Each structure stands twice: as structure tokens, then as C-alpha cells.
N, C-alpha and C positions, 0 to 999 in steps of 0.2 A: 190532546197529545201531551204526554208527560215530559217535563224538562229532563234532558239527559243528566245522569249523574256525573259530576265533575270531581275527579280525584286530584287533590292538591298534594304534590309530593315534595317533601322537604328533607333533604339530607343535611345533617348537622354534625358538628364536632366541637365540643368545649366552648360553646357560646350560650351559656344559660340565659344571660340577659337578653340577647337577641331573640332566642327561642320564645321567651315569654311574650315579647312584643309581637312576633310573627304569628303566634297562636291567637293573640287578641285581634289581629287584622283578619284572620280567618273567621273567627267567631262573629265578627260584626258585618260580614258580607251580606248583601241583600239578596243574593241568589240562594234559593232554599235547598236545592238538591245537591249537596256537596259533602265531601269527606276530606280529612287531612291525614296523610300518612307520614310519620316522622321516622327517619332512619338515622340512628345515632351510633357512632363508633368512637366517641370521645373518651378520654380518661375518666371523666366524672360524668355519670349519667345525668340527663336533664329531666328524668321522669317527674321530679318535683314540680316542674313547670308545665306539665301536661295536665289539663283539666280532666275531671271525671265526666266525660261527654262521649256518648256513643258515636259521634261523628269523627272523633279524633282517635287514631290508633298509633301506638308507639312500638317501634321495632328496635330492639337493642342488639347490636352486633358484638361478638366476642373478640374481634380484632379489627385493626384499621383496614379500610378499603380505599381504593382510589375513588375520586369523586364520580367518575363515569359509572363505576360499578355500583356505587350507592344509588345513583339515579335509577339504574336498571332494577335494583332490588326494590326500590320504592314503587316503581311502576308494576313490578310483579305482584306486590302486596296490595295494589290498588284494585278497585272493582269498577271504576267508572268507564263509560264509553269515551269520555274526554278526559285528558290529563293536563293539569296546569302546573308548571314549575313554580315552586313557592320558596324562593330563597329566604333564608332565615334573617338576613341583615338589611332588607330593603323595606321601604314604605309602600303600601298599596291602599288605594282608595276603596271605600266601602262597596262601590259598584264595579270593581275590577272584573269579577267573574261574569256578572250579568252582561256587562259591556262586551266582553270577549266572546261569550257564548253566542250572543246576537250577531256579532261580526263574523264568526266562523260559520254559523248557519246560513247567513245571507250570502256569503261569498262562495261557499262550497269548497273552500281551500282545505289543505291538509293541516295547516297550522296558521295561527295568527299571533301577532305581537307587535312590538314597537321597533321601528327602524331608527328613529331618533329617540334619544333617552336623556332624561334629566338626572343629574348627580348632585348630591350634597356631600361636602367634605367637612365634617364637624371640627376636626383638628385644626384646619386652616381657616375655618369660618368663611368659606366661599362655595359657589355653586358653578356647575359646568353643564354644557349640553354637548352630547356626542351626536354628530351628524355625518353619516358616510358621504363620500364624494359621489357625484353622479356617475362616475365611471366604475365605481365599486360593484362587485357582483351582488345578486340578491342576497339579503341578509336580514335576520331579525335578532334582537337581543335575547339571549337564551333565558335570562331570568324572567322575561315577560311572556314566554311561550304558553299558548294553549294549543294542544294538538290532539289528533284522533288516536285512540289506542292502536288502531290498525297500522297507522303510520309508524308508531314506535315499534310495533312487533316486526314490521318489515325492515326497519333500520334502527336497532338499539343504539344506545350511546356507546362510543368507544371507551374502554376502561382505562382512561388516563385522568390525571389530576387537573390539567390545565387545557382549555380549548375544547373540552368534550362537547360543549353546547354548539360551538361553531361548526364542528364536524357533523354533528347530528342535523343541524339546519341544512347543510349542504346536501345531505342525503334525502331530504324531504322533497315532495313534488311541488304542488302549488302553494305559494306563500301569500298571505294577505297582511299588509302593514296598516295598522290603525293610524289615522292621521293626527289625533290629539294625544300628546304624551303626558298630559297632566294627571293621569291616574296612577302613575308609577314614578317613584323617586328612588334611584339606586344610591347606595352609600359607598363613598370612597374612604377607606381606612386601612391601617397597616395589615389587617388580617384578610384582605381580599385574596381570593384564590389565585388571581392572575394580576400581573402588573398593568398599570394604565399609563400610556405614553402621552401625558398631558401636553407635551411639546408638539405633538402631531397636529396638523391643521384641521383634522376632523374634530378636535376638541376645542371648544370655545368657551371662555368664561360667560356666565349668564347671571341674571339678576338674582342675588341671594334673597332679597325680600320676597320676590315672587315665588321662589321655591319654598321658602319657609311658610308663606301664606297657604300653600297647598297642604302643608302638614297639619294646620289648624290645631286641634287639641293635643296632638302628639308632639308639639314643639318642645314641651318640658322634657320629654324623654331624650330627644336629640340634643337639647342644650346640656343635658347631664352626661352625654357620652364622652366629652373631652377628657375628663379626669381618668376614665377607665380605659379609653382607647390609646391615650398617649403613652409613649415608652416610659418605663419606670424612671423617675427622675432621681438623679443622685442627690446627696445632701441629707440633712437631718430629717428623720421620721418623727411624727407625733403619734404617741400611743394614746388611744382613748379607752379608758377603763370605765365601763358603765354597764348597767342592765340594758338589754336590747330586746324589747318587745313592744308591740304597737298599742297596747291597751292600758298604758300607765303614763303619767305625766313625765316623770324623769326619763323613763326608758324611751318613750316616743320622741322626746326632744333630743335624746342622744343620737337617734338615727339621723335626724336633720343636722345635728352638730357634726357628725362624721361626714355626711355627704357634702355639707356646705364647705367644710375644710378641704375635702378632696377636690371639689369643683373649683375652689380658689387656688388650686395648684399644689397643695401640701401632700406629702406622702403620709397617708393615714394608716396606722396599724391598730386593729381592734383587739381589745382584750376583754371579752364579755365577762361581767360578774355573774349574770344569769342570762340565758338566751332562750327565746322561743321564736323559731323561724316562721311561724304561721303569720302571714300577713306582711312580713317585711319585704322591701322592694328587691328586685333583681340587682339593682345597683349596689345595695348594701351586701347582698350575698356575694357579689364580686369582690368587694373589699374584704369580707370575711375569709373568702377562699385564699386571698393573697396575704393574709395576716399571719404572723409568726409570733410565738412567745418570746418575751425578753428581747425585743428589738431595741437597740440603743437609741437614746434621744429622750426629750422631755415627755412627761406623762400628764394627761389631763384626766383627772379622776372626777367623774360626774355622778355624785350620789351624796347621801348624808355620810358623815364619818363612821364607818363600820369596820369590823376587823380586817376586811380585805384591803383597807387603806394602808395597813402596815407593810404590805408587800412592796409598796412604792415609796415608803418613808425615807429611804436612803438615796433615792433617785431624785433628780430635779423634777419636781412635780407641781402641778397647779390643781386647785380644787374648785369644782363648780357645784354649788350647793344652795340651799335656801332653808328658811325657817318661818314659822307662822305666828310667833308671839313676840313680846317685847324683850325677852332675854334668851340667849342661846343656852342649851344644856351646859351644865357646869364643866364637863370635860371636853367640850368642843373647841374653845379658843386655843388650848395648847396644841391640839391636833392641826387646826387651821394655820397656826403660826409656824408650822414646819414647812409650809408650802411657799413657793416663790410669790404667789399672788392667789387671791380668792376671787372667783367670778360668781356674781349673784345676779338674779334676774330683775331686781327692783331696787330703787333707792331706799325703800323701807328696810329690806334685808341688809343693805350696806350699813345703814344706821344702827341696826341691831347688832351687827358684827362689831362695829367700832365701840358701841356702848358696853359690849360684853368682854372687851379686852383683846380683840383681834388687831394686831399691830402691823402685819404684812399688808402690802397694797391690796385694796379692795376695788374691784372694777365692776360696773353694772353692764351686763350684756343681756338685754331682754329676751325672753322666750317669745313665741309668736305662733302664727298659723301659716299653713301652706295655702295660698289663694286657690290653687287648683283643687285642693281637698275641701276647703271651706269657702266656696264662692258665695256671692249674694244669691239667695234662693227665692224663687217665686212661690208664694203661698196662696191657696184659695181663701176667700173670705168665708170663715166658718160662722155658724149661728152663735155659738158661744165662744168664750175665750179659753184657749188651751194653754195652760201654764206648764213649763218644764222646769224641773230641778235636776241638776246633775250632781249627785252627792251620795255619800255613804252615811251610815248611822253614827260615825264618829262624832263626839260632842261638838268639836270645833266646826263641823259643817253646818250646824244650826238647822238641821232638817225639821226638828219639831217646830221651830219658829216659822219656817217656811210654810209648813202645813197649816199652822194656826192662822198665819196671815192670809193664805189662800181661802180658808174657810170663812174668815171674816169678810174678805172682799167679795166672794162669790155668793155668799148667803145660800138661798135655796134655789139658785138658778140651775135648772135641770140640764142646760146645755154647757155649763162650765165643766172643764176637765183639768185634772192635775196629773202629769206624768212624772214619775220619779225614776230617773235612770241611775243605776248604781253598778259598780264593778262587782260587788260582792252580794252573795245571797242574803237578802234582808229578812227572809221568812215571810210572815204575813204582812199585809199592808199596815203601816203605822196608824192607819185610821180606817174604820170600817166603811167609810163613805164609798159607795159603788162608783162614784165619779172619779175616784183615785186609782191610777194604774201604777204598778211597780214593775220595772224591767230590770232584772238582775243578771249579772254574769259578764265576763270579759268577752268583748267582741273583737275578733282578729280581722278587723277591717281597717282600711285607710281612713281613720277618723270615724266620727259618729254624726256626720252631717245629716243623715237620714232621720235622726231623732230631732235635731233642731228644725228640720223642715216641717215636722208635724206640730210645731208649737207656734204660738202667737206672741209669747213673752217668756223670758227666762228669769228665774230667780237665782242670783249668785250671791248667797248670804254667808258663805263660809269664811273662816280665817285661813288665808292662803299666803304662800310665799310669793306667788305670782298671780294666780287666778286664771288658769287656762280655760275653764268653761265660760268665764266672762268674755274672753277674747274670741273664743270659738263662736259663741252665740252672736256677738256683734258682727263677726265676719260674715255670717250667713244672712244678716239683715234683721235680726231680732232686736226689738227694744229690750233692754236688760235692766232689771232692778238689782243693784249691786250694793253690798256692804262696803262703805267707804272707810276701810280700816285695814291694817296690816298690808300685805302685798298688793291687794286690789286698789289701795289708795293711789298708787302710781297711775294706773289707767284712769281712775275716776278724776284725778286732777289733770292729766294730760289730755284726755278726751273731752273734758268739760261737760257741756250740756248734752253731749251725745250719750251719756250714761245717766240713768235715773238713780242717782246716788242716794244712799241712806246712811246718815252718820251713825256711829255706834251710840246706843242709848245709855250704855253702861259698860264697864270693863270687869271681867271676872278673872280670878286667879287661874293660872295655867299650871296644872300639875299633871304632866304626861307620864303614864306608866313607863318605867325604864329610863326616863329622862330627869325626873325630879321637878323642882320648882323652876319655872321658866317665865317669870314675870306675869303679864296680864295680856288679855286679848279682848277685842270688842265683841259686843253682842247687839244684834239689830233689834229695833223696836217693832213689835208685831203690828201695831196700829199704823205706823208710818209706812211699812212695807205694804200693808193692805191699801192704804190711800194711793200709793203708786200704781198698784194693780188696777184699782178702780179707774184711775185716770186713763190707763191703756185701754180698758174695756169701753170707756165712753168717748175716747178720742182715737178711734182705730186708724183713720187716715193720717193724723199727725204722728201717731206712733209708728206707722209704716214708713213715713218720711224720715223719722228719727233713725229707724233701723237701717235704711238705705245709706244715710249719711255716715252712720257708725261703721257700716261695712267698708265704705271707701276709706275711712280713717284707719281702720285696722289693716287693710291691705297695704296702705302706704307706710304706716308707722310701726306695725307689729308683724312684719313679714318674716317668717321663721328662716328664710333663706339668707337673711342678713346675719344670722347668729354665728354660723361657722366662720366666715371671714372676720367678724368682730372678735371672736375668741382667739383666732390666730394673731390678730393685731395686738391683743393684750399679751399673749405669750411672747411675741417678738419683742415687746417693750421690756419684758422682765427676765428673759432667759440670760444666763451668764455663761460664757461671754455672749454679748449681744450678737445675734446672727439672724438672718432671715430663715423662716421655717417653710417658705414656699418661694418658688421662682418669682421674680418681679418683672414688671414691664421695663424693657430696656429701650432707651433712646440712644441711638448710635449717631454720634456727632464727632466726626474726625477732628474738628477744631476745638473740642471741649478742653477748657482750661486755658485757651488762648484768647487774644483780643479779636473777636469775630462776632458779627451780628447774628449768625446762626447759633453760635454758642450762647449768646445773650438770650435769644429766643427760647432755647431749650431750658436755660436756667430759670426764666420767668415761668415756664410751664411747670417745672418741678416743684416750685414753691407751693403749688396748689394741687399736685397730683400725687396722692398716696400710692405707695408700692411701686414707684417708678424710680429709675436711676439712669444716669447718663454714663456713657462710655466712649472713649476715643477710638476704640477698635471694636470689631464684632464681639459680642459677649461670649464668655466661655460657655460651652455646652452645659445645659442643665441649670444655668443661673437665670434664665429669662423665660417666662411663660408667653411672652409676646415681644416682637422686635419691631420698633418703629424707627425708621431711618429719617433723619433730617437732611435732605439732599439739596446740595447746591453744586453747580459745576465748579470744578477746581478742587473740590474736597474728595471726590471719588473718580475712579475710572469706571465706565459703564460695564466693561467685561468683568472686572473684579467684583463689583457690587452685585451684578446678576448672579455670579457664582455663589457668593455668600448667601444671598437670599434664597437661592435654590436649596442650599444645604440646610438652612433654617427650616424651610417648609418641609423638606424631607424628614426632618426630625420632629415634625408635628407642631412647629412653632408658627403661629400666624405672623404674617409680615405686612406691615403698612409702610408707605413712603409718603412723606410730605415733600412735595416739590416746591421749593421756595421760588424757583423760576421755571415756568413751564414753557418750553421751547416748541417750535413746530417739529413734527416728525416723531415717530415712536422711538423709544429707547429700550435697550435690551432689559434693563432692570425693571421697567414697567411691566413687562410680561411676567416676571417672576413674583411680583407683589400681588397679594390678595386684595388690597385696598389701596387706592391712591387718593391723596389729599392735596388740595390746592388752596392757596390763601386768597385767591380772587375768583369772582364768578367767571371771568374770561378764561382763567387757567383751567377751572373745572370743566368749562365747555370744551376746550381743546382736548382734554383727556377723555371726555365722554365720546367725542366725535371719533377718536381713533381707537377707543377701547369699548365698543358697545357691549353691554353685558357685564363688564367689570365694574366692581363697586367703586364709585368716585364720589368723594365728599368734599364740599366746600366748607372749610372752617376759617372764618375771617381772622386776620392777624389780631392778636391781643393788644390791649392798651393799658398803660398804667393809669392810676387815678390819684395822682399826688395833688395837683393844683395848689402849689405853694403861694405864699403871700406875694402879691404883685407890687411893683414899684409905685410910689405914691404920686409922682409927678410925671406927666406925659412929656416925652421928648421925641427925638427922631433917630432912635437907635434901631437898626435892622439886625436881627439875630439870625444865625444859621448854625446848623449842627450836622455832623456826620463824618464818615471817613473821607479823607481828602482824595477823592477820585475825580478824574476829568468829567465823567458823565453827570456828576451831581451839580454842575452849573455854577460853582462858586465864583468862577472867573466872570460870569455874566453879572454877578452882583457888584463887581467893581464898576461896571458901566452905569449902574444905578447911582453909585456915589458921585460919578462924574456928572450925571444928568440932574441930580437933585442935591444942590449945594446945601450944606448944613446937616446932611445925613451921614451917619457913621455906621460901621459894620462891626458887630461882635461875632467872631467866628470861633466856635468850639469844634475843632476838627483834628482828629488824630491822623497822623501821616506815617506810613511805614515804607514809603518809597522816596529815596533821595531825589530822583528827578522831579517827582511831584512837588516836593518841598522847594527845590530850587526854582521851579517854574512859578510857584505861588509867591515866593519872596520877590522875584523879579517883577511880576505883574502888579503886586499890591504896593510896591515901593512908592512913598510919597502920598498915599491916600489914607483917609481916616479909618484905619483898620486896627482892631485889637484882636490878635490871633492867639488862641490858647491851644498849643499843639499837643498837649499831654492827653493821655487816655483817661477820661473822667467817668466815674460811675454815672449811670443814667439819671438817678435821682438828683445828683449834684448838678448835672447839666440842666435839668428842668428848673432847679432853684436858681441857678445863675441867670438863665433866660428870663425867668419871672422877675428877678430883681433888677435887670439891666436893660432888657429889650422892650421895644414898643410894638414891634411886628416881627414875624418870622417868615423867612422865605426858603422854599424848597423848589428850585427851578431846575428840575432834572431834565436831561435829554430823554426823548422817547427811545424805547428799545423794542426789538421785535418779539421779545418774550413777555409773558404775563408774570408780573411780580408785584409785591406789596412792600411799602417802605416801613421799616420799624422806626427809623429816625423821626419821621413826621409825626408818629404817634406819641413819641416823647415830647415833641413840640406841642401837640394838642394838649397834653397833660400838664404843660406849664401854665395854661390859662391865657397865654399871649395869643392874639389873633394870628392866623396862619394863612399865608399865600402860597399856592403851589402852581406849577406849570399844568396846563390842561392836557396831560398825557395819560397813558394807560397806568402809570405808577399810582395815580391818585384818582382813578375813575370812581372808586367807591367812597371818595371823600368830597364829592362835589357839593354836598349840602352843608359841610362843616368847614370848608376852606374857601378862600377867594381865589378863583381860577381865571385871571384875565388873559386876553389874547396877547397883550403887550406887557412886558415885565416892568418897565420904568413907570408907565402910567398906572399900572396896578398897584405898585408899592406906594405911589403918591396918594392914590385913593384910599388905601388901607390906613396910611398914617393920618389922614385928615378926616375921614368919615367916621364920626363917633358912633352913629347908629349901626353902621356895618361892623365896626369893631365889636360892639356889645353883642350883636346877633351871633357873630362867629364864636365869640368866647362862650356864650351860653350853649350854642349847638355843640361845640367841642366837648364841653363838660358832659352833656347828655350822651353824646356818642361814646366817650371813653367809658362811662359807667355801663352803657349797654353792651360794649365789647370789652369789658375788663378782662384782665388776665385770669381772674378767678373763673369767669364764665367760659372763657376759651378753654381753660384746663378742664372744666367740668364737661364741656362738649367732647374733648378728647377722651376723657374717662368713660363717658357713655359709649363712645365709639369703640374703645378698647373692650368694654364689657360685652359688647355684642359678639366678639370673636374670641374672647379670653374667658371661658367659662370655668 
């Protein structure tokens, strides 16, 4: 019996990027008997994204139609006995069709699909599950429908724009709901055809990591959606002037530069110097479609200085360029010196610029590779060694030396092969040896990893400004023999033994046509290169291990997606007036600028968190790519905060909340946040219990790492520090003074309450207490405690909420041994503080037991370094990066 033909019907309008992805999902289905019908009534046809495949048909409409009408048109153009809705903006597993055809056949229903549906919201960085109520009528999600043609013919779609699928489902007969929803993930974004009421109880947050795990290799596409889906941001635009095509170093790097800046939150305007759209990504096409000539704002010119640069000479501009010998062409420095700054890919090029007279700031922003395009590749063990050279016949590429070295190394080995990959037509092979293959021409593909896969070793012997073939080969796991000269010297030095480096045997004068005398450049020694090739041929296992380690190094240190944000950071440092070129991460701290522990916490984070700023009120629209609220009761009202968070998320801004005190019971603002952060494990547990499915993260409170010089002679001074609040137990320390004669108290406690001050003065009168009531910087507090105290005490009352103490961490960083009450405040510090059941006896023990004191001081130092503010900030930045693409 022949499998029935399934017609996948996809109405679309002005969604070129989504169309390309949806077509890819169709093409990789494992169900063989299928067709795709695309009905397009957008202003810009998407025919360029439709492959030349007999299974895919494109219907172009001459005017706009309602969505229901387009669905009916698609069904009329289809030929299948079964019809599947194929929404252009959702993710579908490779077995969607085979799974649904089997379910429909087995059930005998008119239609099948999902009743529960998973959703991803890229703009907010969260995931949701829609689950109808048990009392709801029978229903299936329209996007997931597979139905019989006869059922559609009996009840076509109503010709409306919203709700056409729900009405269609109600007109069907028997429905079958598939139980497992993990083969379909719908997308929530501003362009959805109908609104989604996320406040309805049918909608529940679900685990983002689980949903992202379903997307597997498609995660990169969805990670890149944020910049193109978000509403256009106000503020300064950055114009990128560059060649744009995929088969050239400068031009291919420019695509990643543009996309990297856009994903980092910048408004990117493209001004192509030359353009070949073959092979470029849908994401770049979207940027191109939105770009306009002469948009105000700084310009990043990415090319060598050519006549087109004059167009931007009177504007604020930056130049991204490179060179391959020891001196720049004579007319370059004057042109580069008109820029705000020059961006170069290697330290070598930076040195050449300075030596040639470039006086403006020069910043190194390395090129790199996309790990998704150049992953570590598995290679079969071939009988002979296949050597690859990616080069042209230009003299500086040293192709002749590469061929000579290969011949010397391979000798008469009949199984040895040499593949020369060039962009340009090289004519006949430079050597008549039949073992040598020449592949010429520009390939409009995403990289040339397929050629690296066919090789066992790469020769990268050219004079380069960066050395892209070297990095590409390493990324795929090839051992690489590389000339350690000019731009490649950076990678040879940085990667060390992971590159089979060949020093230049001599230097030759560089006289380039059109450029004149340009210093010297290195030339590799043929015999040395041949020796490296012979080592690879005779140490295949060691060479393979070398390649795997090199791949890991490149993916970590030469990831091209770092380039765009790094270029933006350079431009932000040098634009005048100084201003951000992308929205930054905002910390909303109502007490910012005041004497408050929450403000101190935020201040410590910002010292190590680039692109973040603090604000005492909600950030102005368009100034923040992410909103992180530092929450403490008394600083916010729940209703006001929940409203502000909802507004931020509606504008496409991810919202995170750190709850410094996690109370029992759900709060309104928690529902509005995409991610909740707790400072303690107990707090994170409370949040997870009441918000199953919502992302909850435990980020431990940060610690300073000062450890100033301690007092030289032991005494009996008990130190304490913090705001003068009743629950902090300072009055209990007065009982210690009475119980332990000869003990005195040094209290560094700021008081902003007159009743608290009066109560303290009355209670401490006549006792050996030195009280410093002023507000002291934290580092000064640690230094005073180290100089004067022999032990520190933080005897807080227990509280019903989960909190962490910042004051005790300042005490730990003083190096003085610390005693705390055995309460929830200090549950995570049990190994680094003394927590006795009785305060008086505990202080006596800590003052007298030298071994205990030494153990606690050592443990505190290790703890503070392990939980340093730098590490805490890095953990926050990693968290922000997951939702702020």
C-alpha cells in the first residue's frame, strides 16, 4: 500500500527569514510522500527562499487576502489526500509528518494534532505550555493539524484573519489528540496572527532548557531572532560599509560583524560596497531590507582604504582593515588617521599600523569562525595523507613553496594527495603530478568545511593579515602547518603547540602592484615544512589528537560571534560625545545612590559587569536590552512592580528579578518575571516550589577578597558590623561583655533611626564599647576590623524568609575569624564560620582556641575567592547572555 500524499500548506506574508527555516523543516522530514504549497501575498515576494525542488510549489497572490482565504487557496492548490498546516514561524521535528500520518491512520479520525502545545518566546527568553482546562470543548492547535482533504472540502476555513483555525476545528468530526507535544514548538513574537493571553491559567511557564533542547541544531537560528523580532530601538544607528558576499575573507567577516552587532542590541544599517546575495543568511537579508542610505550615526568601514572611503570621510567613522607585510602602503596612514579609531584583527597588524605612522587609537578585534559552520569533523583513516592548501597564485600565498614541500614530503607515495582550493581560476595545475587536484571558483556556501573534511592536514603558508584558512582548518580538527609570520603569528603564539608552526626562513621585499614598497614579508623554508608533513604522516594518532585540541581552542578563543560585540565596545569607547550604541543591561535599584545594602550589592556587581548600568527608577524605553530588578521589600510595591515588568516584557525586554529576601507565598511581580534569582538555596527552593516550570536560578551572594593586614598581637576585642537594626542582635553582644570580663566590643554600625540610636546608647552605657556610628566604605570597615578585632560576631535573629547577609561577607574578607548564629541567614556559611548553640560560650571558645581560629580564617579566604564578586558578576553575565541575544 502506498503512503498517502501529504500536502503541507503554508500561507505567508513578509516573513522571508521564517519562510527559509520552515522550508528547511519540510525538506528534512522523514516522511517520503509529501509536497509543500506556499501561498504568498506579502509586499516583498519570498521566491528567493523557495528551493528548486519539484516537491515545493510557490503561489504568488497579486493582493492581500485574509488568512482563512489563503489557507483555502493553499488547500485548493494542493494534491494530497491528507493536508498538514505548515505555519511559517514554528519549529517542527523531522518526524512530524510520519508521526501524524500514523496517528491519523490508526485512529480513523478526521484530524489529528496537539491539544497541549509548547511555546518559545525568544524576545523574553522564556518558554510556555498551553494546556486547555478539562471543561473546555474538544480542540486541537490549528498549527499542528493534519486532516483529510474530504474534511476540508466539507467545511473550508472561514475567510477571517484571526481564529480561522479554531472555527475550522469546531466544524470537524472526530478529533484525535497526540499525547506527546515534543515534536512541535510554536513561537511567540510580536508578529503572531492572534494575541496570546499569557495571564490566563491555561498558560503556564515551562522549562526553557527543555524546550531549547528539543530545538537541537536549530538553536542558533532562534538565538538570532531577538535582534530581528524586537521592535526597532531608538537611539544611534551604526552603519556598516563593506563588501557582502560569502566567498571572501573581508566580505564573509562583514556578515558576522553585522549580525553580531545586531544581536548585541545595536541598530545596524548596511551600506554594501559590493553585494552578492547568493549564500547570505536570511538574517542578513532582513537587515538589508531594513537598511536605508545615509542614516545618521557612526560608520564602520570594513575594507582596505579604497575610493569609497571618501564617501564617509566627513562623517564620524571607524575603519576595520588589515595588511600582510611589515609596512603599510604609503598613502594608507593619512587615510586611517582621519578615523576615530582603527580596528585590526591581529597584534601584528596593529604593530605595522603604529610603525607606519597611524596615530589614532588602534584596537585588536580578532576575526574567527562560526562553530556551527566549522565544527570538529570526523574523518576516515585514509591509506595516504591528503594535504589541503587554501590559497591563490598570488606570490604572498607561497603556493609554489607549499607544492614543493608536499612533493618533498610525499616522495613517490602513490596514495598521497594534494588538494589546492582557490577562489580564482588557476588554469592548469601548477604541477603535472596526477596526485594534485586543483579546485577553483567561488563557492556560495556557508563556508568550505566540506573541503577541510576531505583533508588530513592543512598547509597555511601565506602572508596573511589574520589567517582565516589557518583558523578554519584548526576549527574542523585538522593539524595545521602554518607560517609563523605576519598575521598568522598571533595564532601561532596564542595557540602554542596546537599549531605546527614554521618560522620564516628569510624575508623578501614586498612590492605590491598599485601599492609600492611595503617593507618585507616572511618566506617559509620548504625542507622545514616537508619535515612537519612527514611527522603528520608518521604520527597519525598524535596528529588527530592535536587537531581535536586545536578545534576546542579555536571554538573558545576565535569564535566569530564575539567580533560584533567587541567592535561595538571599541566604537562606544571612541565615539564623541561618548554614548552607548546599543541598549545596555539595566539594574533597577530604587535605593541607588543611597546608603543601602541592596545598592551596595548592585554597585559591587557593576564593577565586573560590562554593558550594565544601575537606575533608581524603571529605565527609559529603548535604553535597556534587559531589565534586572534588585528586589527587597520596602523598595517596591508589588502592584507597581508587576505593572512595570509587564510593560517591559510587552516591549520585548527580558525581565529578571533577584529577590534578596524570599518570603512564603507567591507575589504578583514574580508572575511577570521571566527569570527569578535567589541568593540562597533555600530561597531558590521556595521559588521553584511555587513556580514549577519558571526559570529559577540560585546565584550565591558575592564576596570581597581584600584580606588586609591583621593586628600583630592577640587580644579580646569582639568586632561587629552592619546597619543598627534590632534583628541583628547587637544588644545580645552586650551580654557577652558582661559574661566575659576583659572583653570589649568594636561596633561599626550606621544608624538612620533615632529610636534605635537612643536604645543603643542606653543599653551600652558603662560597658567597654567603641561605637563608630558613621557610614563607612566596606573596604574601610574590613581594614578597621582586621587592625583592631580578634573575633567577629553576627548573631542575627532568625526570620521566616530566606536571605543572605552581605555584612558577614565583609567580615569574612577581613580575615578575622567569624562567629554567627545558627540561623537561616548563615546556613550556607556553616563550614567557614563558628556557629555555636550558645553565644557567650561560643565567643569564649573562638577567642581562646587558636586552631579553630586558624581553620576559620583559612576557610574564609578560600570561600571568598570561590564566591568573589568577579565570579558572581560573571555568573550574572552568563545568565543575561542566555536571554539577551
